VOSE-27166 format. One record per residue (C-alpha): residue in one letter; residue number from 1; z, x, y. Coordinates in steps of 0.5 Angstrom, whole numbers. Example, Ala and Ser with C-alpha at 12.3 -4.5 7.8 and 13.67 -1.06 7.14 Angstrom:
BEGIN
<rec code="A" pos="1" w="16" u="25" v="-9"/>
<rec code="S" pos="2" w="14" u="27" v="-2"/>
REM end
This chain:
BEGIN
<rec code="M" pos="1" w="0" u="0" v="0"/>
<rec code="A" pos="2" w="-2" u="3" v="8"/>
<rec code="S" pos="3" w="4" u="5" v="11"/>
<rec code="T" pos="4" w="5" u="0" v="18"/>
<rec code="E" pos="5" w="6" u="6" v="22"/>
<rec code="L" pos="6" w="0" u="9" v="21"/>
<rec code="A" pos="7" w="-5" u="2" v="20"/>
<rec code="G" pos="8" w="-11" u="3" v="24"/>
<rec code="K" pos="9" w="-9" u="9" v="27"/>
<rec code="V" pos="10" w="-14" u="14" v="29"/>
<rec code="A" pos="11" w="-12" u="21" v="26"/>
<rec code="L" pos="12" w="-16" u="28" v="28"/>
<rec code="V" pos="13" w="-15" u="35" v="25"/>
<rec code="T" pos="14" w="-18" u="41" v="26"/>
<rec code="G" pos="15" w="-20" u="45" v="19"/>
<rec code="G" pos="16" w="-20" u="39" v="16"/>
<rec code="G" pos="17" w="-26" u="40" v="11"/>
<rec code="S" pos="18" w="-20" u="45" v="6"/>
<rec code="G" pos="19" w="-13" u="47" v="5"/>
<rec code="I" pos="20" w="-8" u="44" v="9"/>
<rec code="G" pos="21" w="-12" u="40" v="13"/>
<rec code="E" pos="22" w="-16" u="37" v="7"/>
<rec code="A" pos="23" w="-9" u="34" v="4"/>
<rec code="C" pos="24" w="-7" u="32" v="11"/>
<rec code="V" pos="25" w="-13" u="27" v="12"/>
<rec code="R" pos="26" w="-13" u="25" v="5"/>
<rec code="R" pos="27" w="-6" u="23" v="5"/>
<rec code="L" pos="28" w="-7" u="20" v="12"/>
<rec code="A" pos="29" w="-13" u="15" v="10"/>
<rec code="A" pos="30" w="-9" u="14" v="4"/>
<rec code="E" pos="31" w="-4" u="11" v="8"/>
<rec code="G" pos="32" w="-9" u="6" v="13"/>
<rec code="A" pos="33" w="-11" u="11" v="18"/>
<rec code="R" pos="34" w="-18" u="12" v="21"/>
<rec code="I" pos="35" w="-19" u="20" v="20"/>
<rec code="V" pos="36" w="-24" u="25" v="24"/>
<rec code="V" pos="37" w="-24" u="31" v="20"/>
<rec code="V" pos="38" w="-27" u="36" v="24"/>
<rec code="D" pos="39" w="-29" u="43" v="21"/>
<rec code="R" pos="40" w="-34" u="49" v="24"/>
<rec code="D" pos="41" w="-37" u="48" v="16"/>
<rec code="A" pos="42" w="-42" u="42" v="17"/>
<rec code="E" pos="43" w="-41" u="41" v="9"/>
<rec code="R" pos="44" w="-35" u="41" v="9"/>
<rec code="A" pos="45" w="-32" u="36" v="14"/>
<rec code="R" pos="46" w="-38" u="31" v="11"/>
<rec code="G" pos="47" w="-36" u="32" v="4"/>
<rec code="V" pos="48" w="-28" u="31" v="6"/>
<rec code="A" pos="49" w="-31" u="25" v="11"/>
<rec code="D" pos="50" w="-35" u="21" v="6"/>
<rec code="S" pos="51" w="-31" u="21" v="1"/>
<rec code="L" pos="52" w="-26" u="17" v="5"/>
<rec code="D" pos="53" w="-31" u="13" v="10"/>
<rec code="G" pos="54" w="-29" u="18" v="16"/>
<rec code="L" pos="55" w="-33" u="21" v="21"/>
<rec code="A" pos="56" w="-34" u="28" v="21"/>
<rec code="V" pos="57" w="-34" u="33" v="27"/>
<rec code="T" pos="58" w="-38" u="40" v="27"/>
<rec code="S" pos="59" w="-34" u="44" v="32"/>
<rec code="D" pos="60" w="-32" u="51" v="33"/>
<rec code="V" pos="61" w="-26" u="51" v="36"/>
<rec code="T" pos="62" w="-25" u="57" v="40"/>
<rec code="E" pos="63" w="-32" u="53" v="44"/>
<rec code="W" pos="64" w="-30" u="48" v="49"/>
<rec code="A" pos="65" w="-36" u="45" v="50"/>
<rec code="D" pos="66" w="-34" u="44" v="42"/>
<rec code="Q" pos="67" w="-28" u="41" v="43"/>
<rec code="E" pos="68" w="-30" u="36" v="48"/>
<rec code="R" pos="69" w="-35" u="34" v="44"/>
<rec code="M" pos="70" w="-31" u="32" v="39"/>
<rec code="V" pos="71" w="-26" u="28" v="43"/>
<rec code="E" pos="72" w="-32" u="24" v="45"/>
<rec code="E" pos="73" w="-35" u="22" v="38"/>
<rec code="T" pos="74" w="-28" u="21" v="36"/>
<rec code="L" pos="75" w="-28" u="15" v="42"/>
<rec code="A" pos="76" w="-34" u="14" v="42"/>
<rec code="A" pos="77" w="-33" u="11" v="34"/>
<rec code="Y" pos="78" w="-26" u="9" v="35"/>
<rec code="G" pos="79" w="-25" u="8" v="42"/>
<rec code="R" pos="80" w="-19" u="11" v="41"/>
<rec code="L" pos="81" w="-14" u="18" v="39"/>
<rec code="D" pos="82" w="-7" u="17" v="36"/>
<rec code="I" pos="83" w="-6" u="23" v="32"/>
<rec code="A" pos="84" w="-9" u="30" v="34"/>
<rec code="F" pos="85" w="-7" u="36" v="29"/>
<rec code="A" pos="86" w="-9" u="43" v="32"/>
<rec code="N" pos="87" w="-9" u="46" v="25"/>
<rec code="A" pos="88" w="-15" u="50" v="24"/>
<rec code="G" pos="89" w="-14" u="58" v="23"/>
<rec code="F" pos="90" w="-14" u="64" v="20"/>
<rec code="G" pos="91" w="-11" u="71" v="18"/>
<rec code="A" pos="92" w="-13" u="77" v="18"/>
<rec code="D" pos="93" w="-10" u="84" v="13"/>
<rec code="R" pos="94" w="-3" u="86" v="14"/>
<rec code="G" pos="95" w="-2" u="93" v="19"/>
<rec code="F" pos="96" w="-6" u="95" v="26"/>
<rec code="K" pos="97" w="-10" u="99" v="23"/>
<rec code="E" pos="98" w="-13" u="95" v="17"/>
<rec code="S" pos="99" w="-19" u="89" v="18"/>
<rec code="T" pos="100" w="-23" u="90" v="24"/>
<rec code="P" pos="101" w="-23" u="89" v="32"/>
<rec code="E" pos="102" w="-28" u="84" v="31"/>
<rec code="H" pos="103" w="-24" u="80" v="25"/>
<rec code="W" pos="104" w="-17" u="80" v="30"/>
<rec code="R" pos="105" w="-22" u="78" v="36"/>
<rec code="A" pos="106" w="-25" u="72" v="33"/>
<rec code="M" pos="107" w="-17" u="70" v="29"/>
<rec code="V" pos="108" w="-13" u="71" v="36"/>
<rec code="L" pos="109" w="-19" u="66" v="39"/>
<rec code="T" pos="110" w="-19" u="62" v="34"/>
<rec code="N" pos="111" w="-11" u="61" v="32"/>
<rec code="V" pos="112" w="-9" u="61" v="40"/>
<rec code="Y" pos="113" w="-14" u="60" v="44"/>
<rec code="G" pos="114" w="-17" u="54" v="40"/>
<rec code="A" pos="115" w="-10" u="50" v="38"/>
<rec code="A" pos="116" w="-9" u="51" v="46"/>
<rec code="L" pos="117" w="-17" u="48" v="48"/>
<rec code="T" pos="118" w="-15" u="42" v="42"/>
<rec code="I" pos="119" w="-9" u="41" v="47"/>
<rec code="R" pos="120" w="-13" u="41" v="53"/>
<rec code="A" pos="121" w="-19" u="36" v="50"/>
<rec code="C" pos="122" w="-14" u="31" v="47"/>
<rec code="Y" pos="123" w="-9" u="31" v="52"/>
<rec code="D" pos="124" w="-12" u="25" v="56"/>
<rec code="A" pos="125" w="-14" u="20" v="49"/>
<rec code="L" pos="126" w="-6" u="22" v="46"/>
<rec code="V" pos="127" w="-2" u="19" v="53"/>
<rec code="E" pos="128" w="-7" u="14" v="53"/>
<rec code="S" pos="129" w="-4" u="11" v="46"/>
<rec code="K" pos="130" w="3" u="15" v="46"/>
<rec code="G" pos="131" w="0" u="19" v="41"/>
<rec code="H" pos="132" w="3" u="24" v="37"/>
<rec code="L" pos="133" w="0" u="32" v="36"/>
<rec code="L" pos="134" w="1" u="37" v="32"/>
<rec code="L" pos="135" w="0" u="44" v="31"/>
<rec code="T" pos="136" w="0" u="50" v="25"/>
<rec code="G" pos="137" w="5" u="55" v="26"/>
<rec code="S" pos="138" w="8" u="59" v="20"/>
<rec code="V" pos="139" w="15" u="62" v="17"/>
<rec code="T" pos="140" w="12" u="68" v="20"/>
<rec code="G" pos="141" w="12" u="65" v="28"/>
<rec code="R" pos="142" w="18" u="64" v="27"/>
<rec code="Q" pos="143" w="19" u="72" v="23"/>
<rec code="A" pos="144" w="15" u="78" v="24"/>
<rec code="I" pos="145" w="12" u="81" v="18"/>
<rec code="P" pos="146" w="10" u="88" v="18"/>
<rec code="G" pos="147" w="3" u="90" v="21"/>
<rec code="S" pos="148" w="2" u="82" v="22"/>
<rec code="L" pos="149" w="-3" u="80" v="28"/>
<rec code="Y" pos="150" w="-3" u="74" v="24"/>
<rec code="S" pos="151" w="5" u="74" v="25"/>
<rec code="C" pos="152" w="4" u="75" v="33"/>
<rec code="T" pos="153" w="-2" u="69" v="34"/>
<rec code="K" pos="154" w="3" u="64" v="30"/>
<rec code="F" pos="155" w="9" u="66" v="35"/>
<rec code="A" pos="156" w="4" u="65" v="40"/>
<rec code="V" pos="157" w="3" u="57" v="37"/>
<rec code="T" pos="158" w="11" u="56" v="36"/>
<rec code="A" pos="159" w="11" u="57" v="44"/>
<rec code="M" pos="160" w="5" u="52" v="45"/>
<rec code="G" pos="161" w="8" u="47" v="41"/>
<rec code="D" pos="162" w="15" u="47" v="45"/>
<rec code="A" pos="163" w="11" u="49" v="52"/>
<rec code="A" pos="164" w="7" u="42" v="50"/>
<rec code="R" pos="165" w="13" u="38" v="48"/>
<rec code="Q" pos="166" w="16" u="40" v="55"/>
<rec code="E" pos="167" w="10" u="38" v="59"/>
<rec code="F" pos="168" w="9" u="31" v="55"/>
<rec code="Q" pos="169" w="16" u="29" v="57"/>
<rec code="G" pos="170" w="16" u="23" v="60"/>
<rec code="T" pos="171" w="9" u="20" v="57"/>
<rec code="G" pos="172" w="11" u="18" v="50"/>
<rec code="V" pos="173" w="8" u="23" v="46"/>
<rec code="R" pos="174" w="11" u="26" v="41"/>
<rec code="V" pos="175" w="10" u="33" v="39"/>
<rec code="T" pos="176" w="11" u="36" v="32"/>
<rec code="L" pos="177" w="11" u="45" v="30"/>
<rec code="V" pos="178" w="10" u="45" v="23"/>
<rec code="E" pos="179" w="10" u="52" v="20"/>
<rec code="P" pos="180" w="9" u="53" v="13"/>
<rec code="G" pos="181" w="11" u="58" v="8"/>
<rec code="M" pos="182" w="6" u="62" v="4"/>
<rec code="T" pos="183" w="1" u="55" v="2"/>
<rec code="D" pos="184" w="-4" u="56" v="-4"/>
<rec code="T" pos="185" w="-10" u="55" v="-1"/>
<rec code="R" pos="186" w="-17" u="59" v="1"/>
<rec code="F" pos="187" w="-13" u="62" v="7"/>
<rec code="F" pos="188" w="-9" u="67" v="1"/>
<rec code="T" pos="189" w="-15" u="69" v="-3"/>
<rec code="T" pos="190" w="-13" u="76" v="-2"/>
<rec code="Q" pos="191" w="-5" u="75" v="-3"/>
<rec code="K" pos="192" w="-1" u="75" v="-9"/>
<rec code="L" pos="193" w="3" u="69" v="-10"/>
<rec code="D" pos="194" w="9" u="69" v="-14"/>
<rec code="T" pos="195" w="11" u="61" v="-13"/>
<rec code="P" pos="196" w="8" u="58" v="-8"/>
<rec code="L" pos="197" w="6" u="52" v="-3"/>
<rec code="D" pos="198" w="1" u="47" v="-4"/>
<rec code="A" pos="199" w="-3" u="45" v="0"/>
<rec code="D" pos="200" w="0" u="37" v="-1"/>
<rec code="D" pos="201" w="7" u="40" v="-1"/>
<rec code="I" pos="202" w="5" u="41" v="8"/>
<rec code="A" pos="203" w="1" u="34" v="7"/>
<rec code="R" pos="204" w="8" u="31" v="5"/>
<rec code="A" pos="205" w="12" u="34" v="10"/>
<rec code="V" pos="206" w="6" u="31" v="16"/>
<rec code="M" pos="207" w="6" u="24" v="13"/>
<rec code="Y" pos="208" w="15" u="25" v="15"/>
<rec code="A" pos="209" w="13" u="27" v="22"/>
<rec code="V" pos="210" w="8" u="22" v="23"/>
<rec code="S" pos="211" w="10" u="16" v="20"/>
<rec code="Q" pos="212" w="17" u="15" v="25"/>
<rec code="P" pos="213" w="18" u="10" v="29"/>
<rec code="P" pos="214" w="15" u="12" v="36"/>
<rec code="H" pos="215" w="23" u="14" v="39"/>
<rec code="V" pos="216" w="24" u="18" v="34"/>
<rec code="D" pos="217" w="20" u="26" v="36"/>
<rec code="V" pos="218" w="21" u="31" v="30"/>
<rec code="N" pos="219" w="20" u="38" v="34"/>
<rec code="E" pos="220" w="19" u="42" v="28"/>
<rec code="I" pos="221" w="18" u="42" v="21"/>
<rec code="L" pos="222" w="20" u="49" v="17"/>
<rec code="V" pos="223" w="17" u="49" v="10"/>
<rec code="R" pos="224" w="19" u="55" v="5"/>
<rec code="T" pos="225" w="19" u="56" v="-3"/>
<rec code="T" pos="226" w="25" u="55" v="-5"/>
<rec code="G" pos="227" w="29" u="61" v="-5"/>
<rec code="H" pos="228" w="23" u="65" v="-1"/>
<rec code="D" pos="229" w="23" u="67" v="5"/>
<rec code="L" pos="230" w="16" u="67" v="6"/>
REM end
């Protein structure tokens, strides 16, 4: 049975074509939300959206014109935006002599600048609907790990979540920072996983936040595997 809190609401998720983003849009759709799957991979976005009778939008979150178009297409299709999840992001090998400067640049732009652009693009629509903004942070956005520039980007997202929460005060918009520990997705294909979280573990945490009544603002959710720091 669809959730009465989410039925008919419009939820947009960047990076929604795989991993945590895909798990979230599938949960949201199951609870009656109309979903917008945003991904830079057009085939992935279409595949997920088509399976859920949703809207697929191809977008590079580091491009402002793409983010503007993402919201325009959402409003044209559904007339409103209730949930915006700035989830797109990726990592890099640990070590300040690892990876490449080009990979670093793309990661910083996606994880930090891209998330900020999503807030900017969705801002007015969220205020109009008294909606909900979510951002994907990380356990490593609370505790640095050796040589990880990715960790540094997620510290920025932690600050961004609180900065957004403060700016939206008085508008009715809720803000939730979701901080996953190591999760078994494409993201960690080069990492050794012992007892990782599953993408759906994070999706269930997201559903808890978005299913609360309007006066309840769950600002931060930190999810770790039991007995592990990361």
